[in-house]
N, C-alpha and C positions, 0 to 999 in steps of 0.2 A: 504494500500500500504506500503510495507516495504521500509526502507531507501535505500536498494540496488536497488529496482525498481525505486525509485525516481531519483537516480543518473543516471541510464540507460536512463530514459526518458529525463532528462536534457541534457545528452550528445548527445542523438539523436537530440534534438531540436537545440542545439548549432551547431552540425555538418550540419544539414540541412540548418540552417541560413547562416553559412559560405559558403556552397555550392551554395545556391541561390544568395548570394551577389557577389561571385567571378566568377561564371559561365560566365556572360557576358564579363568580362575582359579576361577570358581564350579563349572564342570563337572568339572575335573580336580583338585580339591582333595583333601586327605587321602591323598596318595600314590597316587592312582588312575593306572594306566598309560594312556599316550596310545595311542589306536588306530593301527594301521599306516597306515590311509588318511590320517589327519591328518598323520602324519610324512611320508608320500609327498607330500602336497600342499605341505608346507613345503619340500620339496626341489625341487618342480617350479615353483612360483609365481614365483620370481625370474627364471628363464629365460623364462617365459611373459610376464611383465611387460615384459621387455626386448624380446621379439619384438613385442608390441603397440605399444610405443613406436616401434620402427623402422618398422612399417607405417604408423602414424599420421603420423610425421614425413615419410615419403617419398611419401605418397599424392598430393600435389599438385605434386610436382617435375616440371617440364617439361625435357626434354633438348634443347630447341631452341637455347638460348643458355647459355654457360658461367656467366652471372651467377646462374642458378638451381641448376644441378646441382653445380657445383664446391664451394660451401660445404656443401651437403648431403652430398656424398660424402666430403669432407675431415672433416666432423664425425663421420660414421659410422665412418670409419677410426680417428679419434682415440679415439672411444668404445670400439671393439673393442680397440685397442692398450692403452689404460689399463686396461681390464677384464682383459686377459690378464696385464698386468704387475702390477697391484695387487690384483685379485680383490675389489674394493670397488665395489658398484653405485653408491653416491652419488658417489664420485670420478669414475667413468666417465661418469655422466650429466651432472654439473656440468662436467667438462672438455670433453665434446663440445658441450654447449650454449654454453659460453663461446667456443669456437673458432667455432662457427656464427655467433653474434652478432657476433664480431669480423670474420669474413669478409664478412658482409652489409654491414657499414659500410665495409669497405675495397674491395670489388669493385664 
């Protein structure tokens, strides 16, 4: 990839990020009410994102030896417990990931 192509790709990424971040403010400005579908999606997406992360993280786990499934199971349990206790998705994800990485090094 040439430096010119890299610059074009970066500019496209920046432009699309700015567009997706500012589009809701442009659509719902001047006190316009937010449609019920958008509000519903806002309530459903955090749980859906967590479910996708669980499926993605556990898709390659083999239950033959404890070296593979013990860290994965412990990290999943830690993530659930943190989420039930704190109700903060970032704390849950970071805590589970940190435990998983630690157990991979120790086991």
